[in-house]
N, C-alpha and C positions, 0 to 999 in steps of 0.2 A: 600748638603754640610752643615755640622753642624757649629754652631757658632765658636767653637774652631778652626776648620780647616780654616774657613774664616779669623779669626783673625791672625792665624799663616801665612797663605798665604799672607795676606796683609803686614805683617811685613817683610817677605822675599822680597816682591816686592818693599816696601819702601826702604829697604837697597840697592836693585839693582838700583833703581832710583837715590839714593844718590851717588852711585858709578859712574853712568853715568854723573850726575851733576858735580862731582869732576873732572872727566876726561875732560869734556868740559871747566870748569873754568881754570884748570891748563894749558890746551893746548892753551887757548886763551891769556894767559899772555905772553908778550914778554920774550923769554928765559925760558918759563915755562918748568919744568922738564918732558919731555915726557916719561921717564922711569917709573915714578910713575903714570902718566896719563894712559899709556897703561896697567899697572897693574889693574887699576880701570875698564878698559874695560873687562878684563878677569873676574874680580870679579862680575861685573854687569851681565854678561852672566851666570856665575855659580849660582848666587843667583836667577836669573830668572828661570833657569832650576830647581833648588831646590824648588822654589815656586810651580812650576807645580807638582813636585813629591809629595810635601806635600798636595796639593789640591786633589790629586788622592789617598791619604792615602797610598802612597808607602813609604817604608823605605828609609831614607836618608843615603847615604854612605859618610864617611869622605874622600872626594876626591876632587882634583882640576882638574881631568881629565874630560873635557867637552865632549869628545867623549863618554865616559862611561855614563855620565849623559844624553846625547842625546839618546843613545841606550835605556836607561831605560825609558825616556820620550816617546819615539816612541812606547813603548809597549802599551801605552794608546791612542796615536794619531800619525799616520804614517807621518804626515806633519813634524815632527821633523827630519825625515831622510833627508829632504832637507837641514838641517843645519849641517850635519856631517863634511863637508869640513871646514865650519866656525869654528866648534869646534876644529878641528885639528890645525887650524891657531891660535886660541886664547889660547889654553891650555898652551903652553910654556910660555906665558906672566905671569903666576902665579909666576914664579921664574926667568925667563931668565934675566931680567934687574934689579932684586931686589938685587942680590948678585954678587960681583965681580968674574970675571973669568969664568962665565957660557956661555958667548957669545964672539965671536971675536970682536964685536963692543959693547962697554958698553952702548950705547944709541940707541933707535930705531930711525928710520928716520921719517920724517913727513908723508911720504906715508904709512909706516907701521902703525903709529898711526891712521891715517885717515881711513885705512881699518879696523883696530881693532874696532874703534868707530862705524863704519857703521855696522859691523857684530854684535857687542854687542847690538846695538839699534834694529837690526832686530830680534834677539832672544828674547829680552825683549818685542818687539811689538807682536811677535807670541804668547807668553805666555799671555799677556794682552788680546789679541783677542780671545783666547780660553776659558778664564775664565768668569764666570758670573760677572756682574758689582759689586755686593756686595763683591766680593773677591778682588777687585782691589783698590789701594789707591785713 
């Protein structure tokens, strides 16, 4: 992996880690807005997957569709296929709670958030585990 790819991969992973940190902080505050916290879970997974694609010199698509990104990532490592269901769960959180009228319930439940955080952390951990140390923050 050349230095430019290492740097760019690290930047994507740093942004993903910050999204996870944001989700944890917001969700820990009494009455913290879980709608924004769950959005950060989706974003962390998306940025982690994009970090993997960058590290593999694959083109990035402008998409929030995590199932699509998992499929692209699995082209280089089949272990990503284990995360297809997680991707399907997380993808709607890119917009579902960000805009009025997109869901019957305007806020996610604590259980929905907890699941989203766990799934996002899992995808992030997978990517970190597959990359060489020099490409991780």
